[in-house]
Jmol script that loads the backbone (N, CA, C; Angstrom):
load data "model"
ATOM      1  N   MET A   1      25.244  -9.606  13.871  1.00  0.00           N
ATOM      2  CA  MET A   1      24.584  -8.652  12.996  1.00  0.00           C
ATOM      3  C   MET A   1      23.070  -8.804  13.154  1.00  0.00           C
ATOM      4  N   THR A   2      22.379  -7.698  13.348  1.00  0.00           N
ATOM      5  CA  THR A   2      20.930  -7.710  13.471  1.00  0.00           C
ATOM      6  C   THR A   2      20.310  -7.427  12.120  1.00  0.00           C
ATOM      7  N   LEU A   3      19.486  -8.342  11.643  1.00  0.00           N
ATOM      8  CA  LEU A   3      18.820  -8.134  10.369  1.00  0.00           C
ATOM      9  C   LEU A   3      17.818  -6.997  10.478  1.00  0.00           C
ATOM     10  N   ALA A   4      17.694  -6.249   9.420  1.00  0.00           N
ATOM     11  CA  ALA A   4      16.775  -5.126   9.385  1.00  0.00           C
ATOM     12  C   ALA A   4      15.554  -5.493   8.564  1.00  0.00           C
ATOM     13  N   GLY A   5      14.440  -4.871   8.886  1.00  0.00           N
ATOM     14  CA  GLY A   5      13.234  -5.118   8.132  1.00  0.00           C
ATOM     15  C   GLY A   5      12.254  -3.968   8.241  1.00  0.00           C
ATOM     16  N   LEU A   6      11.252  -4.012   7.398  1.00  0.00           N
ATOM     17  CA  LEU A   6      10.181  -3.030   7.392  1.00  0.00           C
ATOM     18  C   LEU A   6       8.881  -3.802   7.280  1.00  0.00           C
ATOM     19  N   GLU A   7       8.073  -3.755   8.335  1.00  0.00           N
ATOM     20  CA  GLU A   7       6.812  -4.488   8.370  1.00  0.00           C
ATOM     21  C   GLU A   7       5.648  -3.528   8.167  1.00  0.00           C
ATOM     22  N   SER A   8       4.661  -3.954   7.421  1.00  0.00           N
ATOM     23  CA  SER A   8       3.440  -3.178   7.257  1.00  0.00           C
ATOM     24  C   SER A   8       2.492  -3.529   8.398  1.00  0.00           C
ATOM     25  N   ILE A   9       2.071  -2.510   9.150  1.00  0.00           N
ATOM     26  CA  ILE A   9       1.120  -2.707  10.239  1.00  0.00           C
ATOM     27  C   ILE A   9      -0.294  -2.435   9.748  1.00  0.00           C
ATOM     28  N   SER A  10      -0.413  -1.409   8.944  1.00  0.00           N
ATOM     29  CA  SER A  10      -1.680  -1.068   8.296  1.00  0.00           C
ATOM     30  C   SER A  10      -1.327  -0.324   7.011  1.00  0.00           C
ATOM     31  N   GLU A  11      -2.309   0.177   6.326  1.00  0.00           N
ATOM     32  CA  GLU A  11      -2.066   0.821   5.040  1.00  0.00           C
ATOM     33  C   GLU A  11      -1.086   1.991   5.134  1.00  0.00           C
ATOM     34  N   TYR A  12      -1.141   2.749   6.240  1.00  0.00           N
ATOM     35  CA  TYR A  12      -0.319   3.942   6.374  1.00  0.00           C
ATOM     36  C   TYR A  12       0.632   3.880   7.565  1.00  0.00           C
ATOM     37  N   ARG A  13       0.827   2.682   8.123  1.00  0.00           N
ATOM     38  CA  ARG A  13       1.675   2.546   9.310  1.00  0.00           C
ATOM     39  C   ARG A  13       2.617   1.364   9.122  1.00  0.00           C
ATOM     40  N   PHE A  14       3.904   1.619   9.427  1.00  0.00           N
ATOM     41  CA  PHE A  14       4.944   0.625   9.232  1.00  0.00           C
ATOM     42  C   PHE A  14       5.818   0.547  10.477  1.00  0.00           C
ATOM     43  N   ARG A  15       6.549  -0.548  10.623  1.00  0.00           N
ATOM     44  CA  ARG A  15       7.460  -0.714  11.754  1.00  0.00           C
ATOM     45  C   ARG A  15       8.827  -1.126  11.217  1.00  0.00           C
ATOM     46  N   LEU A  16       9.842  -0.349  11.602  1.00  0.00           N
ATOM     47  CA  LEU A  16      11.216  -0.738  11.320  1.00  0.00           C
ATOM     48  C   LEU A  16      11.645  -1.735  12.376  1.00  0.00           C
ATOM     49  N   THR A  17      12.367  -2.776  11.970  1.00  0.00           N
ATOM     50  CA  THR A  17      12.818  -3.792  12.911  1.00  0.00           C
ATOM     51  C   THR A  17      14.310  -4.056  12.725  1.00  0.00           C
ATOM     52  N   GLY A  18      14.918  -4.614  13.763  1.00  0.00           N
ATOM     53  CA  GLY A  18      16.317  -4.997  13.692  1.00  0.00           C
ATOM     54  C   GLY A  18      17.248  -3.821  13.840  1.00  0.00           C
ATOM     55  N   GLY A  19      18.296  -3.806  13.034  1.00  0.00           N
ATOM     56  CA  GLY A  19      19.306  -2.766  13.119  1.00  0.00           C
ATOM     57  C   GLY A  19      19.103  -1.675  12.093  1.00  0.00           C
ATOM     58  N   LEU A  20      19.283  -0.459  12.513  1.00  0.00           N
ATOM     59  CA  LEU A  20      19.213   0.712  11.637  1.00  0.00           C
ATOM     60  C   LEU A  20      20.627   1.281  11.603  1.00  0.00           C
ATOM     61  N   THR A  21      21.497   0.609  10.860  1.00  0.00           N
ATOM     62  CA  THR A  21      22.930   0.906  10.869  1.00  0.00           C
ATOM     63  C   THR A  21      23.470   1.027   9.451  1.00  0.00           C
ATOM     64  N   LEU A  22      24.732   1.397   9.368  1.00  0.00           N
ATOM     65  CA  LEU A  22      25.376   1.561   8.073  1.00  0.00           C
ATOM     66  C   LEU A  22      25.223   0.323   7.198  1.00  0.00           C
ATOM     67  N   SER A  23      25.282  -0.859   7.806  1.00  0.00           N
ATOM     68  CA  SER A  23      25.192  -2.091   7.023  1.00  0.00           C
ATOM     69  C   SER A  23      23.784  -2.413   6.542  1.00  0.00           C
ATOM     70  N   SER A  24      22.779  -1.710   7.051  1.00  0.00           N
ATOM     71  CA  SER A  24      21.397  -2.037   6.676  1.00  0.00           C
ATOM     72  C   SER A  24      20.645  -0.930   5.961  1.00  0.00           C
ATOM     73  N   VAL A  25      21.167   0.294   5.948  1.00  0.00           N
ATOM     74  CA  VAL A  25      20.364   1.408   5.427  1.00  0.00           C
ATOM     75  C   VAL A  25      20.044   1.288   3.935  1.00  0.00           C
ATOM     76  N   ALA A  26      20.959   0.775   3.137  1.00  0.00           N
ATOM     77  CA  ALA A  26      20.666   0.644   1.699  1.00  0.00           C
ATOM     78  C   ALA A  26      19.504  -0.319   1.473  1.00  0.00           C
ATOM     79  N   GLU A  27      19.526  -1.448   2.164  1.00  0.00           N
ATOM     80  CA  GLU A  27      18.444  -2.421   2.036  1.00  0.00           C
ATOM     81  C   GLU A  27      17.121  -1.842   2.544  1.00  0.00           C
ATOM     82  N   LEU A  28      17.172  -1.163   3.689  1.00  0.00           N
ATOM     83  CA  LEU A  28      15.949  -0.560   4.233  1.00  0.00           C
ATOM     84  C   LEU A  28      15.392   0.509   3.306  1.00  0.00           C
ATOM     85  N   ASN A  29      16.263   1.266   2.681  1.00  0.00           N
ATOM     86  CA  ASN A  29      15.811   2.300   1.760  1.00  0.00           C
ATOM     87  C   ASN A  29      15.068   1.672   0.582  1.00  0.00           C
ATOM     88  N   GLN A  30      15.585   0.574   0.042  1.00  0.00           N
ATOM     89  CA  GLN A  30      14.903  -0.128  -1.041  1.00  0.00           C
ATOM     90  C   GLN A  30      13.555  -0.672  -0.587  1.00  0.00           C
ATOM     91  N   LEU A  31      13.509  -1.269   0.607  1.00  0.00           N
ATOM     92  CA  LEU A  31      12.242  -1.778   1.142  1.00  0.00           C
ATOM     93  C   LEU A  31      11.231  -0.653   1.307  1.00  0.00           C
ATOM     94  N   PHE A  32      11.700   0.482   1.804  1.00  0.00           N
ATOM     95  CA  PHE A  32      10.835   1.632   2.040  1.00  0.00           C
ATOM     96  C   PHE A  32      10.170   2.078   0.745  1.00  0.00           C
ATOM     97  N   TYR A  33      10.969   2.271  -0.300  1.00  0.00           N
ATOM     98  CA  TYR A  33      10.413   2.749  -1.568  1.00  0.00           C
ATOM     99  C   TYR A  33       9.515   1.709  -2.223  1.00  0.00           C
ATOM    100  N   ALA A  34       9.780   0.442  -1.970  1.00  0.00           N
ATOM    101  CA  ALA A  34       8.955  -0.620  -2.551  1.00  0.00           C
ATOM    102  C   ALA A  34       7.629  -0.784  -1.810  1.00  0.00           C
ATOM    103  N   GLN A  35       7.600  -0.512  -0.503  1.00  0.00           N
ATOM    104  CA  GLN A  35       6.425  -0.821   0.300  1.00  0.00           C
ATOM    105  C   GLN A  35       5.566   0.378   0.676  1.00  0.00           C
ATOM    106  N   VAL A  36       6.171   1.535   0.848  1.00  0.00           N
ATOM    107  CA  VAL A  36       5.420   2.691   1.348  1.00  0.00           C
ATOM    108  C   VAL A  36       4.779   3.419   0.175  1.00  0.00           C
ATOM    109  N   PRO A  37       3.450   3.492   0.170  1.00  0.00           N
ATOM    110  CA  PRO A  37       2.757   4.155  -0.941  1.00  0.00           C
ATOM    111  C   PRO A  37       2.869   5.676  -0.856  1.00  0.00           C
ATOM    112  N   VAL A  38       2.669   6.329  -1.969  1.00  0.00           N
ATOM    113  CA  VAL A  38       2.606   7.793  -1.983  1.00  0.00           C
ATOM    114  C   VAL A  38       1.201   8.173  -1.528  1.00  0.00           C
ATOM    115  N   ILE A  39       1.127   8.743  -0.345  1.00  0.00           N
ATOM    116  CA  ILE A  39      -0.145   9.035   0.302  1.00  0.00           C
ATOM    117  C   ILE A  39      -0.069  10.376   0.999  1.00  0.00           C
ATOM    118  N   ASP A  40      -1.091  10.696   1.772  1.00  0.00           N
ATOM    119  CA  ASP A  40      -1.115  11.965   2.495  1.00  0.00           C
ATOM    120  C   ASP A  40      -0.208  11.960   3.718  1.00  0.00           C
ATOM    121  N   GLY A  41       0.053  10.818   4.297  1.00  0.00           N
ATOM    122  CA  GLY A  41       0.890  10.757   5.478  1.00  0.00           C
ATOM    123  C   GLY A  41       1.197   9.320   5.852  1.00  0.00           C
ATOM    124  N   VAL A  42       2.288   9.145   6.570  1.00  0.00           N
ATOM    125  CA  VAL A  42       2.705   7.809   6.973  1.00  0.00           C
ATOM    126  C   VAL A  42       3.357   7.890   8.351  1.00  0.00           C
ATOM    127  N   SER A  43       3.198   6.826   9.130  1.00  0.00           N
ATOM    128  CA  SER A  43       3.852   6.719  10.434  1.00  0.00           C
ATOM    129  C   SER A  43       4.775   5.517  10.419  1.00  0.00           C
ATOM    130  N   ILE A  44       5.955   5.699  10.980  1.00  0.00           N
ATOM    131  CA  ILE A  44       6.936   4.627  11.079  1.00  0.00           C
ATOM    132  C   ILE A  44       7.222   4.390  12.554  1.00  0.00           C
ATOM    133  N   GLU A  45       6.903   3.196  13.037  1.00  0.00           N
ATOM    134  CA  GLU A  45       7.185   2.841  14.426  1.00  0.00           C
ATOM    135  C   GLU A  45       8.622   2.371  14.547  1.00  0.00           C
ATOM    136  N   LEU A  46       9.303   2.857  15.566  1.00  0.00           N
ATOM    137  CA  LEU A  46      10.716   2.566  15.749  1.00  0.00           C
ATOM    138  C   LEU A  46      10.986   1.686  16.967  1.00  0.00           C
ATOM    139  N   ASP A  47       9.945   1.216  17.634  1.00  0.00           N
ATOM    140  CA  ASP A  47      10.122   0.482  18.883  1.00  0.00           C
ATOM    141  C   ASP A  47      10.816  -0.864  18.726  1.00  0.00           C
ATOM    142  N   ALA A  48      10.867  -1.417  17.524  1.00  0.00           N
ATOM    143  CA  ALA A  48      11.519  -2.711  17.300  1.00  0.00           C
ATOM    144  C   ALA A  48      12.930  -2.572  16.739  1.00  0.00           C
ATOM    145  N   VAL A  49      13.443  -1.342  16.634  1.00  0.00           N
ATOM    146  CA  VAL A  49      14.820  -1.124  16.186  1.00  0.00           C
ATOM    147  C   VAL A  49      15.742  -1.460  17.354  1.00  0.00           C
ATOM    148  N   ARG A  50      16.638  -2.399  17.144  1.00  0.00           N
ATOM    149  CA  ARG A  50      17.523  -2.876  18.220  1.00  0.00           C
ATOM    150  C   ARG A  50      18.872  -2.185  18.241  1.00  0.00           C
ATOM    151  N   ARG A  51      19.354  -1.723  17.085  1.00  0.00           N
ATOM    152  CA  ARG A  51      20.634  -1.016  16.993  1.00  0.00           C
ATOM    153  C   ARG A  51      20.451   0.152  16.055  1.00  0.00           C
ATOM    154  N   VAL A  52      21.157   1.224  16.358  1.00  0.00           N
ATOM    155  CA  VAL A  52      21.095   2.398  15.489  1.00  0.00           C
ATOM    156  C   VAL A  52      22.445   3.102  15.533  1.00  0.00           C
ATOM    157  N   ASP A  53      22.818   3.692  14.415  1.00  0.00           N
ATOM    158  CA  ASP A  53      24.001   4.544  14.369  1.00  0.00           C
ATOM    159  C   ASP A  53      23.661   5.775  13.535  1.00  0.00           C
ATOM    160  N   SER A  54      24.659   6.610  13.300  1.00  0.00           N
ATOM    161  CA  SER A  54      24.398   7.867  12.589  1.00  0.00           C
ATOM    162  C   SER A  54      23.869   7.630  11.175  1.00  0.00           C
ATOM    163  N   ALA A  55      24.273   6.550  10.532  1.00  0.00           N
ATOM    164  CA  ALA A  55      23.752   6.250   9.189  1.00  0.00           C
ATOM    165  C   ALA A  55      22.248   6.014   9.241  1.00  0.00           C
ATOM    166  N   GLY A  56      21.771   5.393  10.311  1.00  0.00           N
ATOM    167  CA  GLY A  56      20.340   5.178  10.483  1.00  0.00           C
ATOM    168  C   GLY A  56      19.586   6.491  10.614  1.00  0.00           C
ATOM    169  N   LEU A  57      20.160   7.426  11.367  1.00  0.00           N
ATOM    170  CA  LEU A  57      19.515   8.738  11.501  1.00  0.00           C
ATOM    171  C   LEU A  57      19.496   9.479  10.165  1.00  0.00           C
ATOM    172  N   VAL A  58      20.570   9.352   9.404  1.00  0.00           N
ATOM    173  CA  VAL A  58      20.621   9.991   8.078  1.00  0.00           C
ATOM    174  C   VAL A  58      19.529   9.419   7.177  1.00  0.00           C
ATOM    175  N   LEU A  59      19.297   8.114   7.267  1.00  0.00           N
ATOM    176  CA  LEU A  59      18.235   7.501   6.468  1.00  0.00           C
ATOM    177  C   LEU A  59      16.873   8.103   6.828  1.00  0.00           C
ATOM    178  N   LEU A  60      16.587   8.222   8.127  1.00  0.00           N
ATOM    179  CA  LEU A  60      15.316   8.823   8.549  1.00  0.00           C
ATOM    180  C   LEU A  60      15.196  10.258   8.048  1.00  0.00           C
ATOM    181  N   LEU A  61      16.290  11.015   8.133  1.00  0.00           N
ATOM    182  CA  LEU A  61      16.279  12.397   7.631  1.00  0.00           C
ATOM    183  C   LEU A  61      16.039  12.449   6.126  1.00  0.00           C
ATOM    184  N   SER A  62      16.606  11.513   5.383  1.00  0.00           N
ATOM    185  CA  SER A  62      16.392  11.515   3.933  1.00  0.00           C
ATOM    186  C   SER A  62      14.937  11.226   3.598  1.00  0.00           C
ATOM    187  N   TRP A  63      14.311  10.321   4.363  1.00  0.00           N
ATOM    188  CA  TRP A  63      12.889  10.051   4.148  1.00  0.00           C
ATOM    189  C   TRP A  63      12.062  11.292   4.468  1.00  0.00           C
ATOM    190  N   MET A  64      12.424  11.999   5.543  1.00  0.00           N
ATOM    191  CA  MET A  64      11.709  13.234   5.888  1.00  0.00           C
ATOM    192  C   MET A  64      11.824  14.254   4.762  1.00  0.00           C
ATOM    193  N   ARG A  65      13.022  14.415   4.252  1.00  0.00           N
ATOM    194  CA  ARG A  65      13.252  15.396   3.186  1.00  0.00           C
ATOM    195  C   ARG A  65      12.443  15.041   1.944  1.00  0.00           C
ATOM    196  N   LEU A  66      12.476  13.776   1.562  1.00  0.00           N
ATOM    197  CA  LEU A  66      11.721  13.337   0.381  1.00  0.00           C
ATOM    198  C   LEU A  66      10.230  13.615   0.553  1.00  0.00           C
ATOM    199  N   PHE A  67       9.682  13.219   1.686  1.00  0.00           N
ATOM    200  CA  PHE A  67       8.254  13.411   1.910  1.00  0.00           C
ATOM    201  C   PHE A  67       7.897  14.888   1.989  1.00  0.00           C
ATOM    202  N   LYS A  68       8.757  15.685   2.608  1.00  0.00           N
ATOM    203  CA  LYS A  68       8.482  17.120   2.711  1.00  0.00           C
ATOM    204  C   LYS A  68       8.405  17.762   1.334  1.00  0.00           C
ATOM    205  N   THR A  69       9.306  17.375   0.422  1.00  0.00           N
ATOM    206  CA  THR A  69       9.277  17.956  -0.925  1.00  0.00           C
ATOM    207  C   THR A  69       8.012  17.575  -1.677  1.00  0.00           C
ATOM    208  N   GLN A  70       7.370  16.477  -1.277  1.00  0.00           N
ATOM    209  CA  GLN A  70       6.137  16.029  -1.913  1.00  0.00           C
ATOM    210  C   GLN A  70       4.895  16.456  -1.134  1.00  0.00           C
ATOM    211  N   GLY A  71       5.098  17.195  -0.037  1.00  0.00           N
ATOM    212  CA  GLY A  71       3.976  17.655   0.775  1.00  0.00           C
ATOM    213  C   GLY A  71       3.308  16.544   1.566  1.00  0.00           C
ATOM    214  N   ILE A  72       4.067  15.510   1.896  1.00  0.00           N
ATOM    215  CA  ILE A  72       3.527  14.361   2.629  1.00  0.00           C
ATOM    216  C   ILE A  72       4.088  14.354   4.042  1.00  0.00           C
ATOM    217  N   ALA A  73       3.218  14.138   5.018  1.00  0.00           N
ATOM    218  CA  ALA A  73       3.640  14.085   6.415  1.00  0.00           C
ATOM    219  C   ALA A  73       4.216  12.704   6.739  1.00  0.00           C
ATOM    220  N   ILE A  74       5.319  12.684   7.490  1.00  0.00           N
ATOM    221  CA  ILE A  74       5.883  11.431   7.989  1.00  0.00           C
ATOM    222  C   ILE A  74       6.201  11.624   9.462  1.00  0.00           C
ATOM    223  N   ARG A  75       5.837  10.621  10.253  1.00  0.00           N
ATOM    224  CA  ARG A  75       6.087  10.674  11.702  1.00  0.00           C
ATOM    225  C   ARG A  75       6.846   9.432  12.114  1.00  0.00           C
ATOM    226  N   PHE A  76       7.822   9.626  12.994  1.00  0.00           N
ATOM    227  CA  PHE A  76       8.574   8.517  13.566  1.00  0.00           C
ATOM    228  C   PHE A  76       8.132   8.359  15.017  1.00  0.00           C
ATOM    229  N   LEU A  77       7.645   7.176  15.355  1.00  0.00           N
ATOM    230  CA  LEU A  77       7.028   6.935  16.657  1.00  0.00           C
ATOM    231  C   LEU A  77       7.864   5.991  17.514  1.00  0.00           C
ATOM    232  N   ASP A  78       7.824   6.197  18.818  1.00  0.00           N
ATOM    233  CA  ASP A  78       8.415   5.304  19.820  1.00  0.00           C
ATOM    234  C   ASP A  78       9.885   4.986  19.592  1.00  0.00           C
ATOM    235  N   PRO A  79      10.741   6.008  19.472  1.00  0.00           N
ATOM    236  CA  PRO A  79      12.168   5.723  19.322  1.00  0.00           C
ATOM    237  C   PRO A  79      12.736   5.116  20.607  1.00  0.00           C
ATOM    238  N   SER A  80      13.697   4.218  20.456  1.00  0.00           N
ATOM    239  CA  SER A  80      14.342   3.612  21.621  1.00  0.00           C
ATOM    240  C   SER A  80      15.185   4.665  22.346  1.00  0.00           C
ATOM    241  N   ALA A  81      15.577   4.333  23.560  1.00  0.00           N
ATOM    242  CA  ALA A  81      16.435   5.240  24.328  1.00  0.00           C
ATOM    243  C   ALA A  81      17.753   5.476  23.589  1.00  0.00           C
ATOM    244  N   GLN A  82      18.315   4.420  22.973  1.00  0.00           N
ATOM    245  CA  GLN A  82      19.568   4.558  22.230  1.00  0.00           C
ATOM    246  C   GLN A  82      19.384   5.498  21.039  1.00  0.00           C
ATOM    247  N   MET A  83      18.292   5.329  20.314  1.00  0.00           N
ATOM    248  CA  MET A  83      18.042   6.179  19.151  1.00  0.00           C
ATOM    249  C   MET A  83      17.851   7.630  19.580  1.00  0.00           C
ATOM    250  N   ARG A  84      17.092   7.825  20.625  1.00  0.00           N
ATOM    251  CA  ARG A  84      16.863   9.186  21.116  1.00  0.00           C
ATOM    252  C   ARG A  84      18.179   9.823  21.581  1.00  0.00           C
ATOM    253  N   SER A  85      19.019   9.038  22.237  1.00  0.00           N
ATOM    254  CA  SER A  85      20.300   9.539  22.729  1.00  0.00           C
ATOM    255  C   SER A  85      21.206   9.970  21.584  1.00  0.00           C
ATOM    256  N   ILE A  86      21.308   9.154  20.549  1.00  0.00           N
ATOM    257  CA  ILE A  86      22.134   9.515  19.385  1.00  0.00           C
ATOM    258  C   ILE A  86      21.563  10.750  18.699  1.00  0.00           C
ATOM    259  N   ALA A  87      20.249  10.818  18.588  1.00  0.00           N
ATOM    260  CA  ALA A  87      19.616  11.983  17.969  1.00  0.00           C
ATOM    261  C   ALA A  87      19.881  13.250  18.792  1.00  0.00           C
ATOM    262  N   GLU A  88      19.838  13.129  20.123  1.00  0.00           N
ATOM    263  CA  GLU A  88      20.111  14.282  20.979  1.00  0.00           C
ATOM    264  C   GLU A  88      21.550  14.764  20.819  1.00  0.00           C
ATOM    265  N   LEU A  89      22.495  13.828  20.749  1.00  0.00           N
ATOM    266  CA  LEU A  89      23.904  14.196  20.563  1.00  0.00           C
ATOM    267  C   LEU A  89      24.107  14.955  19.254  1.00  0.00           C
ATOM    268  N   SER A  90      23.305  14.666  18.268  1.00  0.00           N
ATOM    269  CA  SER A  90      23.400  15.305  16.957  1.00  0.00           C
ATOM    270  C   SER A  90      22.460  16.495  16.820  1.00  0.00           C
ATOM    271  N   ASP A  91      21.762  16.843  17.889  1.00  0.00           N
ATOM    272  CA  ASP A  91      20.753  17.916  17.858  1.00  0.00           C
ATOM    273  C   ASP A  91      19.672  17.656  16.826  1.00  0.00           C
ATOM    274  N   LEU A  92      19.301  16.382  16.661  1.00  0.00           N
ATOM    275  CA  LEU A  92      18.270  16.012  15.693  1.00  0.00           C
ATOM    276  C   LEU A  92      16.994  15.511  16.350  1.00  0.00           C
ATOM    277  N   ASP A  93      16.988  15.373  17.666  1.00  0.00           N
ATOM    278  CA  ASP A  93      15.828  14.795  18.345  1.00  0.00           C
ATOM    279  C   ASP A  93      14.566  15.613  18.126  1.00  0.00           C
ATOM    280  N   SER A  94      14.673  16.932  18.170  1.00  0.00           N
ATOM    281  CA  SER A  94      13.471  17.756  17.989  1.00  0.00           C
ATOM    282  C   SER A  94      12.983  17.732  16.543  1.00  0.00           C
ATOM    283  N   ILE A  95      13.865  17.438  15.616  1.00  0.00           N
ATOM    284  CA  ILE A  95      13.473  17.350  14.206  1.00  0.00           C
ATOM    285  C   ILE A  95      12.817  16.004  13.917  1.00  0.00           C
ATOM    286  N   LEU A  96      13.454  14.935  14.372  1.00  0.00           N
ATOM    287  CA  LEU A  96      12.961  13.590  14.068  1.00  0.00           C
ATOM    288  C   LEU A  96      11.744  13.181  14.908  1.00  0.00           C
ATOM    289  N   PHE A  97      11.762  13.587  16.172  1.00  0.00           N
ATOM    290  CA  PHE A  97      10.746  13.060  17.099  1.00  0.00           C
ATOM    291  C   PHE A  97       9.923  14.167  17.733  1.00  0.00           C
ATOM    292  N   SER A  98       9.645  15.222  16.999  1.00  0.00           N
ATOM    293  CA  SER A  98       8.981  16.394  17.564  1.00  0.00           C
ATOM    294  C   SER A  98       7.578  16.131  18.056  1.00  0.00           C
ATOM    295  N   ASP A  99       6.851  15.190  17.442  1.00  0.00           N
ATOM    296  CA  ASP A  99       5.460  14.981  17.857  1.00  0.00           C
ATOM    297  C   ASP A  99       5.203  13.547  18.295  1.00  0.00           C
ATOM    298  N   THR A 100       6.230  12.866  18.850  1.00  0.00           N
ATOM    299  CA  THR A 100       6.038  11.488  19.273  1.00  0.00           C
ATOM    300  C   THR A 100       5.441  11.393  20.660  1.00  0.00           C
ATOM    301  N   GLY A 101       5.540  12.458  21.429  1.00  0.00           N
ATOM    302  CA  GLY A 101       4.958  12.427  22.768  1.00  0.00           C
ATOM    303  C   GLY A 101       5.775  11.652  23.763  1.00  0.00           C
ATOM    304  N   SER A 102       6.990  11.219  23.427  1.00  0.00           N
ATOM    305  CA  SER A 102       7.812  10.505  24.400  1.00  0.00           C
ATOM    306  C   SER A 102       9.132  11.181  24.602  1.00  0.00           C
TER     307      SER A 102
END
end "model"
wireframe off; spacefill off
backbone 0.3
color backbone group
């Protein structure tokens, strides 16, 4: 089992680490709400995510929905090949990673 985490890189930039899976999304969601301030925009780096499944993608979508309703921009940066592949299979890659440049 890969432990999941959320690291603060700067005031408005965070990095998800470990696994983004069904077994970790509840914990990550709590960490997210505890650590991410209500601001104009936030970036979440995904390069340290080692495992991902559909529950992980649902978590990212829920964060997008929440921020959109509050008029706050959220960007997901540097998704792994596995994450991008799962997102493509679900037709979510253009929604989740539209401005990542990769």
